[in-house]
C-alpha positions as CSV (number, residue, x, y, z in Angstrom):
1,X,23.8,-11.2,-46.2
2,X,21.1,-8.6,-46.9
3,X,18.5,-11.1,-45.4
4,X,20.7,-11.4,-42.2
5,X,21.0,-7.5,-41.6
6,X,17.2,-7.2,-42.1
7,X,16.5,-10.0,-39.4
8,X,19.0,-8.4,-37.1
9,X,17.5,-5.0,-37.5
10,X,13.9,-6.5,-37.0
11,X,15.2,-8.3,-33.7
12,X,16.6,-5.1,-32.3
13,X,13.4,-3.3,-33.2
14,X,11.3,-5.9,-31.3
15,X,13.7,-5.9,-28.4
16,X,13.4,-2.1,-28.1
17,X,9.5,-2.4,-28.3
18,X,9.7,-4.5,-25.0
19,X,12.5,-2.8,-23.1
20,X,11.5,0.9,-23.7
21,X,8.2,0.7,-21.8
22,X,9.7,-1.3,-19.1
23,X,12.4,1.4,-18.6
24,X,9.8,4.0,-18.7
25,X,7.7,2.4,-16.3
26,X,10.7,1.7,-13.8
27,X,11.3,5.5,-14.2
28,X,7.7,6.7,-13.8
29,X,7.4,4.4,-10.7
30,X,9.3,7.0,-8.6
31,X,7.8,10.2,-7.3
32,X,9.4,13.6,-7.0
33,X,10.8,12.5,-3.6
34,X,12.5,9.7,-5.1
35,X,10.6,7.1,-3.3
36,X,8.6,4.4,-5.1
37,X,5.0,5.1,-6.3
38,X,2.7,3.7,-5.2
39,X,3.4,3.0,-1.6
40,X,1.8,2.5,1.7
41,X,2.3,4.9,4.6
42,X,0.2,5.7,7.6
43,X,-1.3,8.9,9.3
44,X,1.0,10.6,11.7
45,X,-1.3,13.1,13.3
46,X,-4.6,12.5,15.2
47,X,-6.4,15.1,12.9
48,X,-5.4,15.1,9.3
49,X,-7.4,16.9,6.5
50,X,-7.8,15.2,3.3
51,X,-8.1,18.0,0.5
52,X,-9.4,18.2,-2.9
53,X,-6.1,19.7,-4.2
54,X,-2.5,19.9,-3.3
55,X,-2.6,23.1,-1.2
56,X,-4.2,24.8,1.8
57,X,-6.2,26.9,-0.5
58,X,-8.4,23.8,-1.6
59,X,-11.4,22.5,0.4
60,X,-11.2,19.9,3.0
61,X,-13.2,16.9,1.6
62,X,-12.7,14.6,4.6
63,X,-11.0,14.9,8.2
64,X,-9.4,11.6,9.7
65,X,-9.5,11.8,13.3
66,X,-7.1,8.9,14.3
67,X,-3.4,8.2,14.0
68,X,-2.1,5.3,12.2
69,X,-4.7,4.9,9.5
70,X,-3.0,3.3,6.5
71,X,-3.1,5.2,3.2
72,X,-1.6,4.5,-0.2
73,X,0.4,7.3,-1.9
74,X,-0.6,7.4,-5.4
75,X,1.0,10.8,-6.6
76,X,3.2,13.5,-5.4
77,X,3.2,17.2,-6.0
78,X,5.8,19.4,-4.2
79,X,5.2,18.5,-0.3
80,X,1.7,17.1,-1.0
81,X,0.8,13.5,-1.4
82,X,-2.3,12.2,-3.2
83,X,-3.5,9.4,-1.2
84,X,-6.2,6.6,-1.2
85,X,-7.5,5.0,2.0
86,X,-9.0,1.4,2.2
87,X,-12.4,2.5,1.0
88,X,-11.1,4.0,-2.0
89,X,-11.5,7.7,-0.8
90,X,-8.7,9.8,-2.5
91,X,-7.4,13.2,-1.7
92,X,-4.5,15.3,-0.9
93,X,-2.5,15.3,2.4
94,X,0.6,17.5,3.3
95,X,3.7,15.1,3.7
96,X,4.3,16.3,7.3
97,X,1.0,14.4,8.4
98,X,2.4,11.1,7.1
99,X,4.7,8.5,8.5
100,X,6.5,5.6,7.0
101,X,5.3,3.3,9.8
102,X,3.3,0.5,8.1
103,X,-0.1,-0.3,9.3
104,X,-2.8,-2.2,7.6
105,X,-6.6,-2.6,7.6
106,X,-7.9,-6.3,8.3
107,X,-10.1,-7.2,5.4
108,X,-11.9,-3.9,4.8
109,X,-13.8,-5.5,1.9
110,X,-15.5,-8.0,4.5
111,X,-16.9,-5.1,6.9
112,X,-20.6,-5.7,7.5
113,X,-20.7,-9.1,5.8
114,X,-21.7,-10.8,9.0
115,X,-20.8,-11.1,12.6
116,X,-19.0,-14.4,12.3
117,X,-16.4,-13.2,9.9
118,X,-12.8,-12.7,11.3
119,X,-9.2,-12.4,10.2
120,X,-7.2,-15.1,11.9
121,X,-3.8,-14.0,13.4
122,X,-1.5,-16.9,13.8
123,X,1.6,-17.8,16.0
124,X,3.6,-18.8,12.8
125,X,3.5,-17.6,9.1
126,X,1.5,-20.6,7.9
127,X,-2.3,-21.5,7.5
128,X,-1.7,-24.4,10.1
129,X,-0.2,-22.1,12.8
130,X,-2.2,-21.8,16.1
131,X,-4.8,-19.0,16.0
132,X,-3.7,-16.4,18.6
133,X,-6.3,-13.8,17.8
134,X,-9.3,-13.1,15.8
135,X,-9.6,-9.7,14.3
136,X,-12.9,-8.1,13.1
137,X,-12.6,-6.7,9.5
138,X,-11.8,-3.2,9.6
139,X,-9.4,-3.3,12.5
140,X,-6.1,-1.4,12.0
141,X,-3.1,-3.7,12.8
142,X,0.6,-2.4,13.1
143,X,2.8,-4.2,10.7
144,X,6.4,-5.0,11.4
145,X,7.2,-7.0,8.5
146,X,6.0,-8.9,5.4
147,X,7.6,-11.9,3.7
148,X,5.5,-11.7,0.5
149,X,2.9,-14.3,1.9
150,X,2.4,-13.3,5.6
151,X,2.9,-10.2,7.6
152,X,3.9,-10.0,11.2
153,X,1.4,-7.6,13.0
154,X,0.2,-6.4,16.4
155,X,-3.3,-5.2,17.3
156,X,-4.2,-4.4,20.9
157,X,-1.0,-6.0,22.5
158,X,-1.3,-9.2,20.7
159,X,1.2,-10.0,17.8
160,X,1.3,-12.7,15.2
161,X,1.0,-13.5,11.6
162,X,-1.8,-12.5,9.1
163,X,-2.0,-13.8,5.7
164,X,-1.0,-10.9,3.3
165,X,-4.2,-11.4,1.1
166,X,-6.4,-10.7,4.2
167,X,-5.0,-7.2,4.8
168,X,-5.2,-3.7,3.1
169,X,-1.8,-2.0,3.6
170,X,0.7,-4.5,1.9
171,X,0.9,-5.3,-1.9
172,X,0.7,-9.0,-3.0
173,X,4.0,-10.4,-3.0
174,X,5.5,-7.5,-1.3
175,X,8.3,-8.2,1.3
176,X,9.8,-5.8,3.9
177,X,11.2,-5.6,7.4
């Protein structure tokens, strides 16, 4: 009997060792806003200052001059969001300058690798689908939905499907509408 109790306690401790970090991670995966961290959003304003800290008192490190650029929120503090762009640049942006609209950058890691490198936009969400557009690396596309493998996107009036692995702005396996 004593051996059974010892094995039961040992099993319970082992289970807690696995479950407690998983529960803590699930709780830590939400920011102060209650929304998941990290998550992708886009720039709402035509001019957005990226600051070195979460306040107007901090210096501007960078200024974005285009709406719709995707950024990844990695931290929240009050009404400020620490973001990372496709190039890995990080800083703080006021939440009022961010939008929940999803955009993505076509293969930013391929910029400057050659003139014949493109991301194919296809009519159907499969690698055999007809190509409806060839997008240069670094082009921003508007994303309507992702199924975990493919994202339905629009760029300059053309819409189609892009392999999720060829864009920065949706996580691997992420599905949303």
